[in-house]
Steps between C-alpha positions, in 0.01 A plus 500: 500500500868419539670253266846343513631401156796264517654520155292810434748661260468219248252459218170406665605662827537849360171481310333386823665787690369753248147367533513503880628857526246614239232371737650691793674216684839507673762278336838374620721340235789271597729393215866428430468657152663203330198501268305807608704763318557856612309683224250777439205269573642408840604861567141616445371245752777579748415872488145440622455606865319176585788278387810377681770309313751281684802350324568166667584136438190288558710183529653646820294445817636828639287684242181376662618568854473876446162496325196589711182293513141615468463505120157466344655313207836336433592402145787262431598570140879473535651212302754416235289458184546476124596198293851628425573573867366162602696305242825689562501456879230262629679462835461875563131479411437226756711669767362854467135409457508251788686724745266793434201275567634338816628822658164669442324204660727525804415871534130522423260556791159346571211694349695638203395437139747399230489464123751243371586529131521157339495384140330276247840333456421281802275282285663552159651153492156346534369684194759349267464160671130505414375474859392864536211654307517842335341738600643401836336519841675522837429142608704326228802294605822700502786330322871554439583272208879520544639625831851520349393747227612856586176646364298336777699665781257791507195272517657299781569814705143619457353160586696507823369850565138397445529208741696697760254790506182293500612265779664771712200731472277234650744432781586863580167678455558735208328523161664419169376519144708311242469656155630300204583747225450396136712686243468847647657768278519875466726806510824483699519122535858461381613367163495122549127438453324443170298822451776749592765287332302497175429871538868586531591289196220662300630846596850400390370398157596133521450326165437213478304514823571193715202324662595193706205280598259669259253210539476528879197657667484746790233712671673828582388719792577871510656613826214743573257206501737297721516786752120525500478128577754527784314784669163330466635180652663685789169673573308168498503313835399172335818504288714429808667161484425454131707461185350718227597524134555853368499569129287571195309210346325701229764534227716192484738543207787316342845653499504535124188719509644697792806577286276624217315725747823649634626564146171661399513729805860584409405573139761248384480232232804272517510139396414266788740217580356232726696244701427237769418617852777485762526168688259475793262765369140387553294475181184666632408705805165655590344535846155399611389814689182355652631526856623859455167603350298327773703663776534852360290555187822572310495530122805592293459846350810561283484342156811341357533769234462781756758338725749435221464860379570647844791262558651566158468877551688478831787300352521721192541800731730346762692238305659195654514521882853539637 
């Protein structure tokens, strides 16, 4: 099988590339390396004979003009992500994520199969407004509670992507699977997400240990489970044209307990200092995985403690990403 990974040097992309090459598939990675760092993990993937890495700007239509067609799978993972990035430059988030989507749609050929990476943020406003149940299924109303809030720029860009791919696929004769990720975490995901960010502060010996939003609840999904879900969906014909939630619904935890787990793994015992969650942060998030299970038989396999241990170990060894 041949797979094209757009944004394949980033967090989920590189883990997906590793899994594909381990199974003997050919992989082409296209990335501008603004987030996918040049590091030993990427170097190991690049050195594999079945991998080609192209450095290119996916917001430039010229990038697509030189790419061949005929892929068995295309994965659109490239995006500006992360709360800090979104809040600092929401205009860039909308521009980059939208241009990448629209240029790919202009280029894609009939008969190809695409995975579009979306997010649970598209319905986050509805959870806090009380119109969306948790655990959350795919058919709930999506809702942006404040279009002027910088934090929602990412959700808006992904909502546009969902609509653009689903409608264009019907009109143009290609397959698309929309996967809404729910709090995916793991090694090499940067430093601006809760598990690695806590891990780095635990390594540094922070005391008191700050825990914003300790009373909020999340269901964290290890990246290995997310990759398993992606590959099962892409191998399932009936998943075409569907929005499917990807996550782990077995171990919903609050952020305060997550902090205690990270500190226990780190062997640290600082005082814990709680504070309110950042503005716009949804109080609870957990996916209903009924559709994913029905389509693929997927079950999450990595426990929260196993995932936190592997993530902490990676950040203790590598430190803060440059």
